[in-house]
HTML snippet that shows the backbone in 3Dmol.js (N, CA, C, O; Angstrom):
<script src="https://3Dmol.org/build/3Dmol-min.js"></script>
<div id="view" style="width:600px;height:400px;position:relative"></div>
<script>
const pdb = `
ATOM      1  N   MET A   1      21.203  43.910 -48.459  1.00  0.00           N
ATOM      2  CA  MET A   1      20.611  42.643 -47.855  1.00  0.00           C
ATOM      3  C   MET A   1      21.658  41.906 -47.034  1.00  0.00           C
ATOM      4  O   MET A   1      22.831  41.865 -47.403  1.00  0.00           O
ATOM      5  N   THR A   2      21.260  41.365 -46.000  1.00  0.00           N
ATOM      6  CA  THR A   2      22.211  40.546 -45.194  1.00  0.00           C
ATOM      7  C   THR A   2      22.105  39.032 -45.548  1.00  0.00           C
ATOM      8  O   THR A   2      21.016  38.495 -45.747  1.00  0.00           O
ATOM      9  N   PRO A   3      23.255  38.394 -45.615  1.00  0.00           N
ATOM     10  CA  PRO A   3      23.266  36.985 -46.023  1.00  0.00           C
ATOM     11  C   PRO A   3      22.395  36.112 -44.970  1.00  0.00           C
ATOM     12  O   PRO A   3      22.427  36.370 -43.767  1.00  0.00           O
ATOM     13  N   SER A   4      21.674  35.139 -45.469  1.00  0.00           N
ATOM     14  CA  SER A   4      21.036  34.327 -44.505  1.00  0.00           C
ATOM     15  C   SER A   4      21.853  33.288 -43.986  1.00  0.00           C
ATOM     16  O   SER A   4      22.798  32.868 -44.653  1.00  0.00           O
ATOM     17  N   LYS A   5      21.574  32.811 -42.816  1.00  0.00           N
ATOM     18  CA  LYS A   5      22.311  31.739 -42.198  1.00  0.00           C
ATOM     19  C   LYS A   5      22.120  30.350 -42.870  1.00  0.00           C
ATOM     20  O   LYS A   5      21.000  29.975 -43.215  1.00  0.00           O
ATOM     21  N   SER A   6      23.122  29.671 -43.029  1.00  0.00           N
ATOM     22  CA  SER A   6      22.975  28.294 -43.581  1.00  0.00           C
ATOM     23  C   SER A   6      22.390  27.362 -42.506  1.00  0.00           C
ATOM     24  O   SER A   6      22.413  27.655 -41.311  1.00  0.00           O
ATOM     25  N   SER A   7      21.885  26.271 -42.972  1.00  0.00           N
ATOM     26  CA  SER A   7      21.421  25.293 -41.807  1.00  0.00           C
ATOM     27  C   SER A   7      22.500  24.871 -40.981  1.00  0.00           C
ATOM     28  O   SER A   7      22.300  24.717 -39.776  1.00  0.00           O
ATOM     29  N   LYS A   8      23.794  24.633 -41.562  1.00  0.00           N
ATOM     30  CA  LYS A   8      24.929  24.288 -40.682  1.00  0.00           C
ATOM     31  C   LYS A   8      25.178  25.316 -39.622  1.00  0.00           C
ATOM     32  O   LYS A   8      25.395  24.942 -38.469  1.00  0.00           O
ATOM     33  N   ASP A   9      25.161  26.724 -39.969  1.00  0.00           N
ATOM     34  CA  ASP A   9      25.366  27.741 -38.930  1.00  0.00           C
ATOM     35  C   ASP A   9      24.272  27.659 -37.869  1.00  0.00           C
ATOM     36  O   ASP A   9      24.552  27.842 -36.684  1.00  0.00           O
ATOM     37  N   THR A  10      23.002  27.379 -38.283  1.00  0.00           N
ATOM     38  CA  THR A  10      21.932  27.251 -37.311  1.00  0.00           C
ATOM     39  C   THR A  10      22.113  26.040 -36.416  1.00  0.00           C
ATOM     40  O   THR A  10      21.749  26.121 -35.242  1.00  0.00           O
ATOM     41  N   THR A  11      22.650  24.921 -36.886  1.00  0.00           N
ATOM     42  CA  THR A  11      22.903  23.699 -36.194  1.00  0.00           C
ATOM     43  C   THR A  11      24.087  24.047 -35.139  1.00  0.00           C
ATOM     44  O   THR A  11      23.971  23.750 -33.950  1.00  0.00           O
ATOM     45  N   ILE A  12      25.148  24.649 -35.620  1.00  0.00           N
ATOM     46  CA  ILE A  12      26.277  24.972 -34.680  1.00  0.00           C
ATOM     47  C   ILE A  12      25.732  25.898 -33.568  1.00  0.00           C
ATOM     48  O   ILE A  12      25.981  25.703 -32.378  1.00  0.00           O
ATOM     49  N   ASN A  13      24.991  26.892 -34.017  1.00  0.00           N
ATOM     50  CA  ASN A  13      24.527  27.823 -32.896  1.00  0.00           C
ATOM     51  C   ASN A  13      23.589  27.089 -31.905  1.00  0.00           C
ATOM     52  O   ASN A  13      23.636  27.341 -30.701  1.00  0.00           O
ATOM     53  N   SER A  14      22.790  26.233 -32.397  1.00  0.00           N
ATOM     54  CA  SER A  14      21.951  25.569 -31.429  1.00  0.00           C
ATOM     55  C   SER A  14      22.692  24.596 -30.475  1.00  0.00           C
ATOM     56  O   SER A  14      22.273  24.386 -29.337  1.00  0.00           O
ATOM     57  N   ILE A  15      23.812  24.007 -30.975  1.00  0.00           N
ATOM     58  CA  ILE A  15      24.703  23.204 -30.149  1.00  0.00           C
ATOM     59  C   ILE A  15      25.289  24.153 -29.062  1.00  0.00           C
ATOM     60  O   ILE A  15      25.336  23.790 -27.887  1.00  0.00           O
ATOM     61  N   GLU A  16      25.728  25.351 -29.461  1.00  0.00           N
ATOM     62  CA  GLU A  16      26.404  26.246 -28.468  1.00  0.00           C
ATOM     63  C   GLU A  16      25.382  26.720 -27.385  1.00  0.00           C
ATOM     64  O   GLU A  16      25.790  27.257 -26.355  1.00  0.00           O
ATOM     65  N   ASP A  17      24.078  26.522 -27.617  1.00  0.00           N
ATOM     66  CA  ASP A  17      23.102  26.877 -26.585  1.00  0.00           C
ATOM     67  C   ASP A  17      22.849  25.777 -25.529  1.00  0.00           C
ATOM     68  O   ASP A  17      22.192  25.975 -24.507  1.00  0.00           O
ATOM     69  N   LEU A  18      23.438  24.575 -25.868  1.00  0.00           N
ATOM     70  CA  LEU A  18      23.081  23.456 -25.081  1.00  0.00           C
ATOM     71  C   LEU A  18      24.053  23.452 -23.844  1.00  0.00           C
ATOM     72  O   LEU A  18      25.177  23.946 -23.929  1.00  0.00           O
ATOM     73  N   THR A  19      23.578  22.878 -22.698  1.00  0.00           N
ATOM     74  CA  THR A  19      24.441  22.606 -21.567  1.00  0.00           C
ATOM     75  C   THR A  19      25.219  21.357 -21.821  1.00  0.00           C
ATOM     76  O   THR A  19      24.870  20.678 -22.786  1.00  0.00           O
ATOM     77  N   TYR A  20      26.191  20.970 -21.115  1.00  0.00           N
ATOM     78  CA  TYR A  20      26.993  19.785 -21.260  1.00  0.00           C
ATOM     79  C   TYR A  20      26.014  18.605 -21.174  1.00  0.00           C
ATOM     80  O   TYR A  20      26.030  17.720 -22.030  1.00  0.00           O
ATOM     81  N   GLU A  21      25.214  18.595 -20.202  1.00  0.00           N
ATOM     82  CA  GLU A  21      24.293  17.473 -19.998  1.00  0.00           C
ATOM     83  C   GLU A  21      23.365  17.280 -21.210  1.00  0.00           C
ATOM     84  O   GLU A  21      23.161  16.161 -21.681  1.00  0.00           O
ATOM     85  N   GLN A  22      22.843  18.334 -21.672  1.00  0.00           N
ATOM     86  CA  GLN A  22      21.956  18.269 -22.869  1.00  0.00           C
ATOM     87  C   GLN A  22      22.704  17.784 -24.078  1.00  0.00           C
ATOM     88  O   GLN A  22      22.167  16.978 -24.838  1.00  0.00           O
ATOM     89  N   ALA A  23      23.897  18.230 -24.289  1.00  0.00           N
ATOM     90  CA  ALA A  23      24.621  17.823 -25.455  1.00  0.00           C
ATOM     91  C   ALA A  23      25.009  16.304 -25.282  1.00  0.00           C
ATOM     92  O   ALA A  23      24.955  15.552 -26.255  1.00  0.00           O
ATOM     93  N   PHE A  24      25.364  15.900 -24.159  1.00  0.00           N
ATOM     94  CA  PHE A  24      25.800  14.425 -23.880  1.00  0.00           C
ATOM     95  C   PHE A  24      24.523  13.626 -24.188  1.00  0.00           C
ATOM     96  O   PHE A  24      24.562  12.712 -25.011  1.00  0.00           O
ATOM     97  N   THR A  25      23.413  13.947 -23.554  1.00  0.00           N
ATOM     98  CA  THR A  25      22.188  13.210 -23.741  1.00  0.00           C
ATOM     99  C   THR A  25      21.806  13.116 -25.215  1.00  0.00           C
ATOM    100  O   THR A  25      21.386  12.050 -25.666  1.00  0.00           O
ATOM    101  N   GLU A  26      21.939  14.196 -25.976  1.00  0.00           N
ATOM    102  CA  GLU A  26      21.719  14.092 -27.405  1.00  0.00           C
ATOM    103  C   GLU A  26      22.631  13.190 -28.098  1.00  0.00           C
ATOM    104  O   GLU A  26      22.248  12.467 -29.018  1.00  0.00           O
ATOM    105  N   LEU A  27      23.809  13.220 -27.680  1.00  0.00           N
ATOM    106  CA  LEU A  27      24.851  12.405 -28.426  1.00  0.00           C
ATOM    107  C   LEU A  27      24.592  10.894 -27.990  1.00  0.00           C
ATOM    108  O   LEU A  27      24.812  10.008 -28.816  1.00  0.00           O
ATOM    109  N   GLU A  28      24.170  10.604 -26.823  1.00  0.00           N
ATOM    110  CA  GLU A  28      23.830   9.267 -26.438  1.00  0.00           C
ATOM    111  C   GLU A  28      22.590   8.740 -27.251  1.00  0.00           C
ATOM    112  O   GLU A  28      22.533   7.564 -27.612  1.00  0.00           O
ATOM    113  N   ALA A  29      21.652   9.604 -27.509  1.00  0.00           N
ATOM    114  CA  ALA A  29      20.428   9.315 -28.323  1.00  0.00           C
ATOM    115  C   ALA A  29      20.891   9.013 -29.779  1.00  0.00           C
ATOM    116  O   ALA A  29      20.407   8.057 -30.385  1.00  0.00           O
ATOM    117  N   ILE A  30      21.807   9.808 -30.328  1.00  0.00           N
ATOM    118  CA  ILE A  30      22.219   9.625 -31.683  1.00  0.00           C
ATOM    119  C   ILE A  30      22.972   8.170 -31.837  1.00  0.00           C
ATOM    120  O   ILE A  30      22.787   7.408 -32.785  1.00  0.00           O
ATOM    121  N   VAL A  31      23.814   7.939 -30.781  1.00  0.00           N
ATOM    122  CA  VAL A  31      24.541   6.684 -30.913  1.00  0.00           C
ATOM    123  C   VAL A  31      23.523   5.509 -30.822  1.00  0.00           C
ATOM    124  O   VAL A  31      23.644   4.531 -31.560  1.00  0.00           O
ATOM    125  N   ALA A  32      22.596   5.606 -29.983  1.00  0.00           N
ATOM    126  CA  ALA A  32      21.543   4.554 -29.886  1.00  0.00           C
ATOM    127  C   ALA A  32      20.800   4.418 -31.134  1.00  0.00           C
ATOM    128  O   ALA A  32      20.525   3.298 -31.564  1.00  0.00           O
ATOM    129  N   ALA A  33      20.452   5.502 -31.754  1.00  0.00           N
ATOM    130  CA  ALA A  33      19.690   5.525 -33.034  1.00  0.00           C
ATOM    131  C   ALA A  33      20.507   4.836 -34.126  1.00  0.00           C
ATOM    132  O   ALA A  33      19.955   4.027 -34.872  1.00  0.00           O
ATOM    133  N   LEU A  34      21.829   5.135 -34.245  1.00  0.00           N
ATOM    134  CA  LEU A  34      22.662   4.706 -35.212  1.00  0.00           C
ATOM    135  C   LEU A  34      22.907   3.200 -35.050  1.00  0.00           C
ATOM    136  O   LEU A  34      23.045   2.469 -36.031  1.00  0.00           O
ATOM    137  N   GLU A  35      22.955   2.770 -33.824  1.00  0.00           N
ATOM    138  CA  GLU A  35      23.218   1.392 -33.508  1.00  0.00           C
ATOM    139  C   GLU A  35      21.920   0.433 -33.723  1.00  0.00           C
ATOM    140  O   GLU A  35      22.019  -0.738 -34.088  1.00  0.00           O
ATOM    141  N   SER A  36      20.797   1.033 -33.473  1.00  0.00           N
ATOM    142  CA  SER A  36      19.682   0.078 -33.435  1.00  0.00           C
ATOM    143  C   SER A  36      18.530   0.337 -34.611  1.00  0.00           C
ATOM    144  O   SER A  36      17.652  -0.485 -34.874  1.00  0.00           O
ATOM    145  N   GLU A  37      18.673   1.517 -35.217  1.00  0.00           N
ATOM    146  CA  GLU A  37      17.646   1.860 -36.212  1.00  0.00           C
ATOM    147  C   GLU A  37      18.176   1.811 -37.601  1.00  0.00           C
ATOM    148  O   GLU A  37      19.309   2.218 -37.855  1.00  0.00           O
ATOM    149  N   LYS A  38      17.369   1.314 -38.520  1.00  0.00           N
ATOM    150  CA  LYS A  38      17.838   1.242 -39.973  1.00  0.00           C
ATOM    151  C   LYS A  38      17.554   2.700 -40.480  1.00  0.00           C
ATOM    152  O   LYS A  38      16.415   3.163 -40.551  1.00  0.00           O
ATOM    153  N   LYS A  39      18.650   3.355 -40.812  1.00  0.00           N
ATOM    154  CA  LYS A  39      18.597   4.687 -41.420  1.00  0.00           C
ATOM    155  C   LYS A  39      19.094   4.666 -42.787  1.00  0.00           C
ATOM    156  O   LYS A  39      19.910   3.803 -43.112  1.00  0.00           O
ATOM    157  N   SER A  40      18.661   5.573 -43.657  1.00  0.00           N
ATOM    158  CA  SER A  40      19.266   5.692 -44.963  1.00  0.00           C
ATOM    159  C   SER A  40      20.750   6.239 -44.715  1.00  0.00           C
ATOM    160  O   SER A  40      21.099   6.739 -43.646  1.00  0.00           O
ATOM    161  N   LEU A  41      21.545   6.091 -45.778  1.00  0.00           N
ATOM    162  CA  LEU A  41      22.962   6.608 -45.736  1.00  0.00           C
ATOM    163  C   LEU A  41      22.888   8.101 -45.484  1.00  0.00           C
ATOM    164  O   LEU A  41      23.673   8.595 -44.673  1.00  0.00           O
ATOM    165  N   GLU A  42      22.046   8.819 -46.087  1.00  0.00           N
ATOM    166  CA  GLU A  42      22.034  10.268 -45.899  1.00  0.00           C
ATOM    167  C   GLU A  42      21.606  10.609 -44.538  1.00  0.00           C
ATOM    168  O   GLU A  42      22.156  11.571 -44.003  1.00  0.00           O
ATOM    169  N   GLU A  43      20.673   9.938 -43.880  1.00  0.00           N
ATOM    170  CA  GLU A  43      20.275  10.154 -42.503  1.00  0.00           C
ATOM    171  C   GLU A  43      21.281   9.772 -41.547  1.00  0.00           C
ATOM    172  O   GLU A  43      21.431  10.446 -40.528  1.00  0.00           O
ATOM    173  N   SER A  44      22.047   8.664 -41.799  1.00  0.00           N
ATOM    174  CA  SER A  44      23.164   8.269 -40.960  1.00  0.00           C
ATOM    175  C   SER A  44      24.338   9.255 -41.084  1.00  0.00           C
ATOM    176  O   SER A  44      24.979   9.554 -40.077  1.00  0.00           O
ATOM    177  N   MET A  45      24.627   9.752 -42.247  1.00  0.00           N
ATOM    178  CA  MET A  45      25.672  10.802 -42.288  1.00  0.00           C
ATOM    179  C   MET A  45      25.322  12.022 -41.634  1.00  0.00           C
ATOM    180  O   MET A  45      26.202  12.679 -41.077  1.00  0.00           O
ATOM    181  N   THR A  46      24.041  12.421 -41.643  1.00  0.00           N
ATOM    182  CA  THR A  46      23.670  13.622 -40.934  1.00  0.00           C
ATOM    183  C   THR A  46      23.785  13.458 -39.507  1.00  0.00           C
ATOM    184  O   THR A  46      24.325  14.347 -38.849  1.00  0.00           O
ATOM    185  N   LEU A  47      23.313  12.368 -38.932  1.00  0.00           N
ATOM    186  CA  LEU A  47      23.492  12.048 -37.514  1.00  0.00           C
ATOM    187  C   LEU A  47      24.951  11.964 -37.077  1.00  0.00           C
ATOM    188  O   LEU A  47      25.360  12.506 -36.050  1.00  0.00           O
ATOM    189  N   PHE A  48      25.747  11.224 -37.946  1.00  0.00           N
ATOM    190  CA  PHE A  48      27.169  11.201 -37.648  1.00  0.00           C
ATOM    191  C   PHE A  48      27.762  12.579 -37.554  1.00  0.00           C
ATOM    192  O   PHE A  48      28.466  12.879 -36.589  1.00  0.00           O
ATOM    193  N   GLU A  49      27.507  13.410 -38.504  1.00  0.00           N
ATOM    194  CA  GLU A  49      27.993  14.835 -38.538  1.00  0.00           C
ATOM    195  C   GLU A  49      27.603  15.566 -37.266  1.00  0.00           C
ATOM    196  O   GLU A  49      28.452  16.208 -36.648  1.00  0.00           O
ATOM    197  N   ARG A  50      26.327  15.487 -36.853  1.00  0.00           N
ATOM    198  CA  ARG A  50      25.888  16.047 -35.688  1.00  0.00           C
ATOM    199  C   ARG A  50      26.588  15.533 -34.468  1.00  0.00           C
ATOM    200  O   ARG A  50      26.945  16.302 -33.576  1.00  0.00           O
ATOM    201  N   SER A  51      26.790  14.220 -34.419  1.00  0.00           N
ATOM    202  CA  SER A  51      27.403  13.644 -33.267  1.00  0.00           C
ATOM    203  C   SER A  51      28.923  14.108 -33.157  1.00  0.00           C
ATOM    204  O   SER A  51      29.421  14.254 -32.040  1.00  0.00           O
ATOM    205  N   GLN A  52      29.610  14.324 -34.237  1.00  0.00           N
ATOM    206  CA  GLN A  52      30.965  14.818 -34.264  1.00  0.00           C
ATOM    207  C   GLN A  52      30.975  16.118 -33.607  1.00  0.00           C
ATOM    208  O   GLN A  52      31.777  16.351 -32.703  1.00  0.00           O
ATOM    209  N   MET A  53      30.061  17.047 -34.045  1.00  0.00           N
ATOM    210  CA  MET A  53      29.972  18.437 -33.506  1.00  0.00           C
ATOM    211  C   MET A  53      29.694  18.376 -31.994  1.00  0.00           C
ATOM    212  O   MET A  53      30.256  19.138 -31.207  1.00  0.00           O
ATOM    213  N   LEU A  54      28.792  17.425 -31.614  1.00  0.00           N
ATOM    214  CA  LEU A  54      28.494  17.401 -30.167  1.00  0.00           C
ATOM    215  C   LEU A  54      29.786  16.861 -29.335  1.00  0.00           C
ATOM    216  O   LEU A  54      30.088  17.349 -28.247  1.00  0.00           O
ATOM    217  N   VAL A  55      30.476  15.868 -29.914  1.00  0.00           N
ATOM    218  CA  VAL A  55      31.664  15.399 -29.229  1.00  0.00           C
ATOM    219  C   VAL A  55      32.668  16.554 -29.011  1.00  0.00           C
ATOM    220  O   VAL A  55      33.186  16.750 -27.911  1.00  0.00           O
ATOM    221  N   GLN A  56      32.916  17.286 -30.066  1.00  0.00           N
ATOM    222  CA  GLN A  56      33.890  18.450 -30.015  1.00  0.00           C
ATOM    223  C   GLN A  56      33.404  19.423 -28.973  1.00  0.00           C
ATOM    224  O   GLN A  56      34.186  19.930 -28.169  1.00  0.00           O
ATOM    225  N   TYR A  57      32.005  19.704 -28.989  1.00  0.00           N
ATOM    226  CA  TYR A  57      31.580  20.736 -28.108  1.00  0.00           C
ATOM    227  C   TYR A  57      31.658  20.221 -26.658  1.00  0.00           C
ATOM    228  O   TYR A  57      32.119  20.984 -25.810  1.00  0.00           O
ATOM    229  N   CYS A  58      31.233  18.953 -26.293  1.00  0.00           N
ATOM    230  CA  CYS A  58      31.500  18.392 -25.006  1.00  0.00           C
ATOM    231  C   CYS A  58      32.916  18.448 -24.580  1.00  0.00           C
ATOM    232  O   CYS A  58      33.198  18.829 -23.444  1.00  0.00           O
ATOM    233  N   ALA A  59      33.733  18.124 -25.347  1.00  0.00           N
ATOM    234  CA  ALA A  59      35.253  18.117 -25.097  1.00  0.00           C
ATOM    235  C   ALA A  59      35.673  19.580 -24.759  1.00  0.00           C
ATOM    236  O   ALA A  59      36.381  19.830 -23.783  1.00  0.00           O
ATOM    237  N   ARG A  60      35.224  20.494 -25.572  1.00  0.00           N
ATOM    238  CA  ARG A  60      35.553  21.905 -25.252  1.00  0.00           C
ATOM    239  C   ARG A  60      35.032  22.383 -23.916  1.00  0.00           C
ATOM    240  O   ARG A  60      35.689  23.152 -23.215  1.00  0.00           O
ATOM    241  N   LEU A  61      33.855  21.922 -23.576  1.00  0.00           N
ATOM    242  CA  LEU A  61      33.223  22.345 -22.335  1.00  0.00           C
ATOM    243  C   LEU A  61      34.085  21.636 -21.125  1.00  0.00           C
ATOM    244  O   LEU A  61      34.316  22.230 -20.072  1.00  0.00           O
ATOM    245  N   LEU A  62      34.478  20.463 -21.362  1.00  0.00           N
ATOM    246  CA  LEU A  62      35.294  19.763 -20.282  1.00  0.00           C
ATOM    247  C   LEU A  62      36.559  20.451 -20.139  1.00  0.00           C
ATOM    248  O   LEU A  62      36.974  20.733 -19.015  1.00  0.00           O
ATOM    249  N   ASP A  63      37.205  20.744 -21.187  1.00  0.00           N
ATOM    250  CA  ASP A  63      38.537  21.488 -21.152  1.00  0.00           C
ATOM    251  C   ASP A  63      38.345  22.787 -20.368  1.00  0.00           C
ATOM    252  O   ASP A  63      39.142  23.123 -19.492  1.00  0.00           O
ATOM    253  N   GLN A  64      37.249  23.526 -20.709  1.00  0.00           N
ATOM    254  CA  GLN A  64      37.081  24.808 -20.013  1.00  0.00           C
ATOM    255  C   GLN A  64      36.826  24.536 -18.526  1.00  0.00           C
ATOM    256  O   GLN A  64      37.329  25.269 -17.674  1.00  0.00           O
ATOM    257  N   ALA A  65      36.101  23.562 -18.226  1.00  0.00           N
ATOM    258  CA  ALA A  65      35.845  23.232 -16.762  1.00  0.00           C
ATOM    259  C   ALA A  65      37.170  22.870 -16.059  1.00  0.00           C
ATOM    260  O   ALA A  65      37.420  23.308 -14.936  1.00  0.00           O
ATOM    261  N   GLU A  66      37.989  22.091 -16.711  1.00  0.00           N
ATOM    262  CA  GLU A  66      39.314  21.788 -16.119  1.00  0.00           C
ATOM    263  C   GLU A  66      40.098  22.923 -15.937  1.00  0.00           C
ATOM    264  O   GLU A  66      40.696  23.017 -14.866  1.00  0.00           O
ATOM    265  N   LEU A  67      40.231  23.922 -16.879  1.00  0.00           N
ATOM    266  CA  LEU A  67      40.964  25.151 -16.749  1.00  0.00           C
ATOM    267  C   LEU A  67      40.497  25.921 -15.593  1.00  0.00           C
ATOM    268  O   LEU A  67      41.288  26.382 -14.770  1.00  0.00           O
ATOM    269  N   LYS A  68      39.202  26.073 -15.514  1.00  0.00           N
ATOM    270  CA  LYS A  68      38.645  26.890 -14.361  1.00  0.00           C
ATOM    271  C   LYS A  68      38.969  26.238 -13.046  1.00  0.00           C
ATOM    272  O   LYS A  68      39.252  26.981 -12.106  1.00  0.00           O
ATOM    273  N   VAL A  69      38.959  24.935 -12.871  1.00  0.00           N
ATOM    274  CA  VAL A  69      39.262  24.284 -11.624  1.00  0.00           C
ATOM    275  C   VAL A  69      40.770  24.521 -11.364  1.00  0.00           C
ATOM    276  O   VAL A  69      41.151  24.719 -10.211  1.00  0.00           O
ATOM    277  N   GLN A  70      41.629  24.509 -12.391  1.00  0.00           N
ATOM    278  CA  GLN A  70      43.038  24.744 -12.191  1.00  0.00           C
ATOM    279  C   GLN A  70      43.246  26.216 -11.700  1.00  0.00           C
ATOM    280  O   GLN A  70      44.056  26.466 -10.807  1.00  0.00           O
ATOM    281  N   GLN A  71      42.551  27.107 -12.261  1.00  0.00           N
ATOM    282  CA  GLN A  71      42.660  28.481 -11.996  1.00  0.00           C
ATOM    283  C   GLN A  71      42.184  28.750 -10.528  1.00  0.00           C
ATOM    284  O   GLN A  71      42.764  29.539  -9.783  1.00  0.00           O
ATOM    285  N   LEU A  72      41.149  28.073 -10.202  1.00  0.00           N
ATOM    286  CA  LEU A  72      40.561  28.224  -8.775  1.00  0.00           C
ATOM    287  C   LEU A  72      41.413  27.566  -7.722  1.00  0.00           C
ATOM    288  O   LEU A  72      41.472  28.021  -6.580  1.00  0.00           O
ATOM    289  N   SER A  73      42.081  26.483  -8.113  1.00  0.00           N
ATOM    290  CA  SER A  73      42.934  25.726  -7.104  1.00  0.00           C
ATOM    291  C   SER A  73      44.241  26.305  -7.041  1.00  0.00           C
ATOM    292  O   SER A  73      44.938  26.082  -6.050  1.00  0.00           O
ATOM    293  N   GLY A  74      44.714  27.115  -8.102  1.00  0.00           N
ATOM    294  CA  GLY A  74      46.032  27.658  -8.144  1.00  0.00           C
ATOM    295  C   GLY A  74      47.094  26.651  -8.411  1.00  0.00           C
ATOM    296  O   GLY A  74      48.271  26.935  -8.185  1.00  0.00           O
ATOM    297  N   GLU A  75      46.760  25.545  -8.857  1.00  0.00           N
ATOM    298  CA  GLU A  75      47.775  24.512  -9.314  1.00  0.00           C
ATOM    299  C   GLU A  75      47.292  23.647 -10.358  1.00  0.00           C
ATOM    300  O   GLU A  75      46.148  23.786 -10.791  1.00  0.00           O
ATOM    301  N   SER A  76      48.117  22.716 -10.822  1.00  0.00           N
ATOM    302  CA  SER A  76      47.729  21.716 -11.839  1.00  0.00           C
ATOM    303  C   SER A  76      46.852  20.611 -11.227  1.00  0.00           C
ATOM    304  O   SER A  76      47.003  20.221 -10.069  1.00  0.00           O
ATOM    305  N   LEU A  77      45.986  20.160 -12.020  1.00  0.00           N
ATOM    306  CA  LEU A  77      45.297  18.914 -11.574  1.00  0.00           C
ATOM    307  C   LEU A  77      46.204  17.663 -11.608  1.00  0.00           C
ATOM    308  O   LEU A  77      47.027  17.495 -12.508  1.00  0.00           O
ATOM    309  N   THR A  78      46.035  16.855 -10.664  1.00  0.00           N
ATOM    310  CA  THR A  78      46.746  15.634 -10.616  1.00  0.00           C
ATOM    311  C   THR A  78      45.724  14.435 -10.725  1.00  0.00           C
ATOM    312  O   THR A  78      44.576  14.512 -10.286  1.00  0.00           O
ATOM    313  N   ASP A  79      46.241  13.331 -11.343  1.00  0.00           N
ATOM    314  CA  ASP A  79      45.380  12.143 -11.421  1.00  0.00           C
ATOM    315  C   ASP A  79      45.306  11.474 -10.074  1.00  0.00           C
ATOM    316  O   ASP A  79      46.309  11.336  -9.375  1.00  0.00           O
ATOM    317  N   LEU A  80      44.141  11.072  -9.727  1.00  0.00           N
ATOM    318  CA  LEU A  80      44.032  10.200  -8.488  1.00  0.00           C
ATOM    319  C   LEU A  80      44.215   8.810  -8.858  1.00  0.00           C
ATOM    320  O   LEU A  80      43.563   8.333  -9.786  1.00  0.00           O
ATOM    321  N   ASN A  81      45.109   8.082  -8.159  1.00  0.00           N
ATOM    322  CA  ASN A  81      45.391   6.738  -8.394  1.00  0.00           C
ATOM    323  C   ASN A  81      44.455   6.012  -7.415  1.00  0.00           C
ATOM    324  O   ASN A  81      44.831   5.794  -6.263  1.00  0.00           O
ATOM    325  N   LEU A  82      43.290   5.648  -7.836  1.00  0.00           N
ATOM    326  CA  LEU A  82      42.336   4.969  -6.951  1.00  0.00           C
ATOM    327  C   LEU A  82      42.450   3.399  -7.233  1.00  0.00           C
ATOM    328  O   LEU A  82      42.554   2.945  -8.372  1.00  0.00           O
ATOM    329  N   PRO A  83      42.421   2.663  -6.140  1.00  0.00           N
ATOM    330  CA  PRO A  83      42.497   1.196  -6.305  1.00  0.00           C
ATOM    331  C   PRO A  83      41.269   0.717  -7.145  1.00  0.00           C
ATOM    332  O   PRO A  83      40.174   1.268  -7.025  1.00  0.00           O
ATOM    333  N   ALA A  84      41.475  -0.282  -7.962  1.00  0.00           N
ATOM    334  CA  ALA A  84      40.410  -0.807  -8.794  1.00  0.00           C
ATOM    335  C   ALA A  84      39.486  -1.756  -7.999  1.00  0.00           C
ATOM    336  O   ALA A  84      38.527  -2.293  -8.554  1.00  0.00           O
TER     337      ALA A  84
END
`;
const viewer = $3Dmol.createViewer("view");
viewer.addModel(pdb, "pdb");
viewer.setStyle({}, {cartoon: {color: "spectrum"}});
viewer.zoomTo();
viewer.render();
</script>
């Protein structure tokens, strides 16, 4: 018999299937829910855990995009100093 996937594995896999925009939108919804709705401690902790996974996923996607831009441009990215 093959081992069944845990719910955490399924959650991680479903995050990996999201686009950056989808993950960020879900993260915004979680933040809004945590700020405005009364949740039980267990629900709040589950949402917080999901939000942390989404933050890590979004950061990883941004890092990958930056690396690709660097590879395509053939040089390091530089910060633009735009006037405020």
